[in-house]
C-alpha positions as CSV (number, residue, x, y, z in Angstrom):
1,M,-45.5,37.1,-151.2
2,N,-42.0,37.7,-149.9
3,A,-41.0,41.2,-149.1
4,P,-38.0,42.6,-151.1
5,Q,-34.7,42.3,-149.3
6,T,-33.1,45.4,-148.0
7,G,-29.8,46.4,-146.4
8,L,-27.1,43.8,-146.1
9,A,-29.5,40.9,-146.9
10,F,-30.0,42.5,-150.4
11,Y,-26.2,42.8,-151.1
12,R,-25.2,39.4,-149.7
13,P,-25.7,37.5,-153.0
14,F,-23.4,39.9,-154.8
15,M,-20.5,39.9,-152.2
16,P,-18.5,36.9,-153.7
17,I,-18.3,38.8,-157.0
18,F,-17.4,42.1,-155.3
19,L,-14.8,40.4,-153.3
20,G,-13.4,38.4,-156.2
21,L,-12.9,41.6,-158.2
22,F,-11.5,43.5,-155.1
23,L,-8.9,40.8,-154.5
24,C,-7.8,40.6,-158.1
25,H,-7.3,44.3,-158.2
26,L,-5.6,44.3,-154.8
27,G,-2.7,42.4,-156.5
28,I,-2.8,44.7,-159.5
29,G,-2.7,47.8,-157.3
30,A,0.3,46.4,-155.3
31,T,2.4,46.4,-158.5
32,L,1.7,50.0,-159.3
33,S,3.7,51.4,-156.4
34,V,6.5,48.8,-156.7
35,L,7.3,48.1,-160.4
36,P,9.1,51.5,-161.1
37,F,11.6,50.6,-158.4
38,Y,11.8,47.0,-159.4
39,V,12.5,47.9,-163.1
40,K,15.2,50.5,-162.2
41,D,16.8,49.0,-159.1
42,A,16.5,45.2,-159.6
43,L,16.5,45.0,-163.4
44,G,18.7,48.0,-164.2
45,G,16.0,49.3,-166.6
46,S,15.6,52.9,-168.0
47,D,12.7,55.4,-167.6
48,V,11.5,54.2,-171.0
49,D,11.4,50.6,-169.7
50,V,9.4,51.8,-166.6
51,G,6.8,53.4,-168.9
52,T,6.6,50.4,-171.1
53,V,6.1,47.9,-168.3
54,I,3.5,50.1,-166.6
55,A,1.6,50.7,-169.9
56,A,1.6,47.1,-171.0
57,I,-1.2,46.1,-168.6
58,A,-3.5,48.9,-169.9
59,V,-2.9,47.9,-173.5
60,A,-3.7,44.3,-172.7
61,V,-6.9,45.2,-170.8
62,V,-8.2,47.3,-173.7
63,L,-7.6,44.5,-176.2
64,T,-9.0,41.8,-173.9
65,R,-12.3,43.4,-172.8
66,P,-14.3,43.0,-176.1
67,V,-13.1,39.4,-176.6
68,A,-13.7,38.6,-173.0
69,G,-17.2,39.9,-173.1
70,R,-18.1,37.8,-176.1
71,L,-16.4,34.8,-174.5
72,S,-18.4,35.4,-171.2
73,D,-21.6,35.1,-173.2
74,R,-20.5,31.8,-174.6
75,I,-18.8,29.9,-171.8
76,G,-20.5,31.4,-168.8
77,H,-19.7,34.4,-166.5
78,Q,-18.4,32.4,-163.6
79,T,-16.1,30.3,-165.7
80,L,-14.5,33.4,-167.3
81,M,-14.2,35.2,-164.0
82,L,-12.4,32.2,-162.5
83,L,-10.1,32.1,-165.6
84,G,-9.4,35.8,-165.1
85,A,-8.5,35.3,-161.4
86,L,-6.3,32.3,-162.3
87,L,-4.4,34.4,-164.9
88,C,-3.9,37.1,-162.2
89,V,-2.4,34.4,-159.9
90,L,-0.1,33.2,-162.7
91,A,1.0,36.8,-163.3
92,G,1.8,37.2,-159.6
93,A,4.1,34.2,-159.8
94,G,5.5,35.5,-163.0
95,Y,6.8,38.7,-161.4
96,A,8.9,36.7,-159.0
97,M,10.6,34.9,-162.0
98,A,10.9,37.8,-164.4
99,Q,14.6,38.8,-164.5
100,R,14.5,40.8,-167.8
101,V,12.4,43.8,-168.8
102,D,10.9,42.0,-171.9
103,V,9.8,39.0,-169.7
104,L,8.4,41.4,-167.1
105,T,6.4,43.2,-169.9
106,A,5.0,39.8,-171.0
107,V,3.9,39.2,-167.4
108,R,2.2,42.6,-167.4
109,V,0.3,41.6,-170.5
110,L,-0.8,38.4,-168.8
111,H,-2.0,40.4,-165.8
112,G,-3.9,42.7,-168.1
113,M,-5.6,39.7,-169.7
114,G,-6.6,38.4,-166.3
115,E,-8.0,41.8,-165.3
116,G,-10.0,42.2,-168.5
117,C,-11.5,38.7,-168.1
118,A,-12.3,39.1,-164.4
119,F,-13.8,42.5,-164.6
120,T,-15.9,41.9,-167.7
121,A,-17.3,38.6,-166.6
122,G,-18.1,39.8,-163.2
123,A,-19.9,42.9,-164.5
124,T,-22.0,40.9,-166.9
125,W,-22.8,38.3,-164.1
126,L,-24.0,41.1,-161.8
127,V,-26.2,42.6,-164.5
128,G,-28.0,39.3,-164.7
129,L,-28.4,39.0,-161.0
130,A,-29.4,42.5,-160.1
131,P,-33.1,43.6,-160.1
132,T,-33.7,45.9,-163.0
133,A,-34.7,48.7,-160.8
134,R,-31.3,48.6,-158.9
135,R,-28.8,47.7,-161.6
136,G,-27.3,51.2,-161.6
137,K,-26.5,51.0,-157.9
138,I,-25.0,47.5,-158.3
139,I,-22.8,48.5,-161.2
140,G,-21.6,51.5,-159.2
141,L,-20.6,49.4,-156.2
142,Y,-18.8,47.0,-158.5
143,G,-16.6,49.9,-159.6
144,V,-16.0,50.8,-156.0
145,S,-14.7,47.3,-155.3
146,M,-12.3,47.7,-158.2
147,W,-11.0,51.2,-157.1
148,S,-10.8,50.1,-153.5
149,G,-8.6,47.1,-154.5
150,V,-6.3,49.2,-156.6
151,T,-6.0,51.9,-153.9
152,L,-5.4,49.6,-150.9
153,G,-3.2,47.4,-153.0
154,A,-0.9,50.3,-153.9
155,L,-0.6,51.2,-150.2
156,A,0.0,47.5,-149.2
157,G,2.6,47.1,-152.0
158,A,4.6,50.1,-150.9
159,A,4.5,49.0,-147.3
160,L,5.6,45.4,-148.1
161,M,8.4,46.6,-150.3
162,Q,9.8,48.8,-147.5
163,A,9.4,46.1,-144.9
164,A,10.3,42.9,-146.6
165,G,11.4,43.5,-150.2
166,F,10.0,42.7,-153.6
167,S,9.4,39.0,-152.8
168,A,6.8,39.8,-150.3
169,V,4.9,42.0,-152.8
170,W,4.9,39.1,-155.3
171,M,3.5,36.8,-152.7
172,L,0.6,39.2,-152.2
173,C,0.1,39.3,-156.0
174,V,-0.4,35.5,-155.9
175,A,-2.3,35.2,-152.6
176,A,-4.9,38.0,-153.2
177,P,-6.3,36.8,-156.6
178,L,-6.1,33.2,-155.3
179,A,-8.5,34.2,-152.5
180,G,-10.6,36.0,-155.0
181,F,-10.8,32.7,-157.1
182,A,-12.1,30.9,-154.0
183,F,-14.8,33.5,-153.4
184,V,-16.0,33.3,-157.0
185,M,-15.8,29.5,-156.9
186,A,-18.1,29.5,-153.9
187,K,-20.8,31.4,-155.7
188,P,-23.3,29.2,-157.6
189,A,-22.9,29.6,-161.3
190,P,-25.6,31.6,-163.1
191,P,-27.8,29.9,-165.6
192,K,-26.7,30.5,-169.2
193,V,-28.9,32.7,-171.3
194,P,-29.4,31.0,-174.7
195,A,-28.1,33.2,-177.5
196,A,-30.3,33.7,-180.5
197,A,-27.2,34.4,-182.6
198,K,-23.5,34.7,-182.1
199,S,-22.7,38.1,-180.6
200,A,-20.7,40.6,-182.5
201,L,-17.2,41.5,-181.4
202,F,-18.1,45.2,-181.6
203,P,-21.8,45.4,-180.8
204,R,-23.5,48.5,-182.2
205,S,-25.4,49.1,-179.0
206,A,-22.1,49.9,-177.3
207,C,-20.6,52.2,-179.9
208,L,-22.1,55.7,-179.2
209,P,-22.2,55.1,-175.4
210,G,-18.6,54.0,-175.6
211,V,-17.4,57.1,-177.5
212,T,-19.4,59.3,-175.1
213,L,-17.7,57.5,-172.2
214,A,-14.2,58.0,-173.7
215,L,-14.8,61.7,-174.2
216,G,-15.8,62.0,-170.5
217,S,-12.9,59.9,-169.2
218,M,-10.2,62.0,-170.9
219,G,-10.5,64.6,-168.1
220,Y,-9.6,62.1,-165.5
221,A,-6.2,61.4,-167.2
222,A,-5.5,65.2,-167.3
223,L,-6.3,65.6,-163.6
224,A,-4.2,62.6,-162.5
225,S,-1.2,63.4,-164.6
226,F,-0.9,67.2,-164.4
227,V,-2.8,68.8,-161.6
228,S,0.2,68.8,-159.3
229,L,2.5,70.3,-161.9
230,Y,-0.1,72.8,-162.9
231,M,-0.5,74.1,-159.3
232,A,3.2,74.1,-158.7
233,A,3.7,76.2,-161.9
234,K,1.4,78.7,-160.2
235,G,3.4,78.6,-157.0
236,I,0.7,76.6,-155.2
237,D,1.8,73.7,-152.9
238,N,-0.1,70.5,-152.3
239,G,-1.9,70.5,-155.7
240,I,-2.3,66.7,-155.4
241,L,-5.2,67.5,-153.0
242,A,-7.4,68.2,-156.0
243,F,-6.8,64.7,-157.1
244,N,-7.3,63.2,-153.6
245,V,-10.6,65.0,-153.2
246,F,-11.6,63.7,-156.6
247,G,-11.0,60.1,-155.3
248,F,-13.1,60.7,-152.2
249,A,-15.9,62.2,-154.2
250,Y,-15.8,59.5,-156.8
251,V,-16.2,56.7,-154.2
252,G,-18.6,58.7,-152.0
253,S,-21.0,59.4,-154.8
254,R,-21.0,55.7,-155.9
255,L,-21.9,54.8,-152.3
256,F,-24.5,57.4,-151.5
257,L,-25.8,58.5,-154.9
258,G,-25.4,55.3,-156.8
259,H,-29.1,54.8,-156.9
260,W,-29.7,58.0,-159.0
261,P,-29.4,56.3,-162.4
262,D,-32.1,53.8,-161.3
263,Q,-34.3,56.5,-159.7
264,F,-34.0,59.4,-162.2
265,G,-33.1,57.5,-165.3
266,P,-29.7,56.8,-166.9
267,Y,-30.0,59.4,-169.7
268,R,-30.8,62.3,-167.3
269,V,-28.1,61.3,-164.8
270,A,-25.5,60.9,-167.5
271,L,-26.2,64.4,-168.7
272,W,-26.0,65.8,-165.2
273,A,-22.8,63.9,-164.6
274,A,-21.2,65.2,-167.8
275,L,-22.2,68.8,-166.9
276,G,-20.8,68.3,-163.4
277,E,-17.5,67.1,-164.8
278,A,-17.5,70.1,-167.2
279,V,-17.9,72.5,-164.2
280,G,-15.0,70.9,-162.5
281,L,-12.8,71.2,-165.5
282,L,-13.8,74.9,-165.9
283,L,-12.8,75.5,-162.3
284,L,-9.4,73.9,-162.8
285,A,-8.8,75.9,-166.0
286,I,-9.3,79.2,-164.2
287,A,-8.1,78.1,-160.7
288,P,-6.3,81.0,-159.0
289,N,-5.7,79.1,-155.8
290,L,-5.8,75.7,-154.3
291,M,-9.3,76.0,-152.9
292,V,-10.8,76.5,-156.4
293,A,-8.7,73.6,-157.8
294,V,-10.0,71.4,-154.9
295,L,-13.6,72.4,-155.8
296,G,-12.8,71.5,-159.4
297,G,-11.6,68.0,-158.3
298,L,-14.7,67.6,-156.2
299,A,-17.1,68.4,-159.0
300,M,-15.2,66.1,-161.4
301,G,-15.4,63.3,-158.9
302,L,-19.1,63.7,-158.3
303,G,-19.8,63.9,-162.1
304,L,-17.5,61.2,-163.5
305,S,-18.5,58.7,-160.8
306,L,-22.0,58.4,-162.0
307,F,-21.2,58.7,-165.7
308,Y,-20.0,55.1,-166.2
309,P,-23.0,53.4,-164.5
310,S,-25.5,55.6,-166.2
311,L,-24.1,54.9,-169.7
312,A,-23.6,51.2,-168.8
313,L,-27.4,51.0,-168.0
314,I,-28.1,52.5,-171.5
315,V,-25.9,49.9,-173.1
316,I,-27.7,47.1,-171.2
317,Q,-31.1,48.5,-172.2
318,K,-30.1,48.5,-175.9
319,T,-28.6,45.0,-175.9
320,E,-30.2,41.5,-175.8
321,P,-29.5,39.7,-172.5
322,A,-27.6,37.0,-174.3
323,H,-25.1,39.6,-175.6
324,H,-24.6,41.7,-172.5
325,G,-21.1,40.4,-172.0
326,A,-19.9,41.4,-175.5
327,A,-21.5,44.9,-175.2
328,L,-20.2,45.6,-171.7
329,G,-16.7,44.4,-172.6
330,M,-16.5,46.7,-175.6
331,F,-18.1,49.6,-173.7
332,T,-15.7,49.4,-170.8
333,S,-12.7,49.4,-173.3
334,F,-13.7,52.9,-174.2
335,W,-13.0,54.0,-170.6
336,D,-9.4,52.8,-170.9
337,L,-9.1,54.3,-174.4
338,G,-10.3,57.7,-173.2
339,I,-7.8,57.7,-170.3
340,A,-5.0,56.7,-172.7
341,A,-6.0,59.4,-175.2
342,G,-6.4,62.0,-172.5
343,G,-2.9,61.4,-171.2
344,V,-1.4,61.8,-174.7
345,V,-3.5,64.8,-175.6
346,A,-2.8,66.5,-172.2
347,G,1.0,65.9,-172.6
348,F,0.9,67.5,-176.1
349,V,-1.1,70.5,-175.0
350,A,1.1,71.0,-172.0
351,A,4.3,71.0,-174.2
352,R,2.8,73.3,-176.8
353,F,0.6,75.7,-174.9
354,G,0.7,75.2,-171.1
355,Y,-1.0,73.5,-168.2
356,A,-4.1,75.6,-167.9
357,E,-4.9,75.0,-171.6
358,I,-5.1,71.2,-170.8
359,Y,-8.2,71.7,-168.8
360,G,-9.8,73.9,-171.5
361,V,-9.3,71.1,-174.1
362,M,-10.7,68.5,-171.7
363,L,-13.6,70.8,-171.0
364,A,-14.3,70.8,-174.8
365,A,-14.1,67.0,-174.8
366,T,-16.6,66.7,-171.9
367,L,-19.0,69.1,-173.5
368,A,-18.8,66.9,-176.6
369,S,-19.8,63.9,-174.3
370,T,-22.9,65.8,-173.4
371,V,-23.8,65.9,-177.1
372,G,-23.3,62.1,-177.1
373,V,-25.8,61.8,-174.3
374,M,-28.3,63.9,-176.0
375,L,-28.0,61.9,-179.2
376,L,-28.6,58.7,-177.2
377,W,-31.6,60.3,-175.5
378,M,-33.3,61.9,-178.5
379,P,-35.0,58.8,-179.9
380,L,-36.6,58.1,-176.6
381,R,-37.8,61.7,-176.1
382,A,-39.1,61.7,-179.7
383,R,-41.2,58.6,-178.9
384,G,-42.3,60.2,-175.6
385,R,-40.8,57.4,-173.5
386,P,-39.3,58.0,-170.1
387,S,-35.6,57.7,-169.5
388,L,-36.1,55.3,-166.5
389,P,-35.0,51.7,-167.0
390,S,-37.6,49.5,-168.7
């Protein structure tokens, strides 16, 4: 009997999928730091145009994910991930040809469709490959590859714009997902799981976990959008440090604590994660100085990082294998919806009441997400079943 693989040998089969997603998001990240300047300086657009162009990709991703998940179940995960990477390549070429804001907005929609297809197909593919006892860890690392691509892409995009202009950025937006396409193509396609019936566009197994995820993700939007302004209003400099610490904690906990949902059970860890985020939001709401705000960002990062993989494991457990793509696609859409709703709600609260009140409202939303976790957990506890993956 062969001993189970450990270390790098264990992760080697997943690397083409990780790298495919990383490279697709490297191109997406490169646009984030560049497009505001391109819209205003090269196209002569307004601030409204900037907001429209930036938001178009998020809207496209939200609408694409549920359809992509269902399609992934039907045509195969590798096929759809390759299609997503190809759409990202086409979008990268489209930036170079877009000379009007409306055309650029259409390119962003195409980029969002590519992102939605690539992410959803890759996530479902990984779930099928990963051993049941380590699925939570693999899902967490998949998220790290996405965030790393966006973060490094934003840095690379800004540097290329300064050094060589917009054309160099668009070349990166073509080359990066093209390399990702090659990595995914090199990975043998997984066997298709025969479907007993056509999967629903909105699987029931993803509904309550998705709403719970959306309530938890609202706080991230508030932290990203308003923590600097909040600290500045209190006369505190460098408020962005709270967000920076959140990012380090988010990635660090995925790397070093990503096995927790597998080890302790997804229900238990989801509850811990939501409570950790709630503590962070409370610290931000009452923060008298930068140190307390930084601790709030740290607690939020540690909590929210494990929230998604824990709830994703719950969705997987509640869904037939042949319908994993549809369920994960819809579930992940709730993350995007929560961030969008959080930004809108935070802006409204800031305008009507003030910055501190934003974090009180988001604290209430996060506490509501703990109720969602308990509702998911109650049937298992009533039957006396453990929360560990089956």
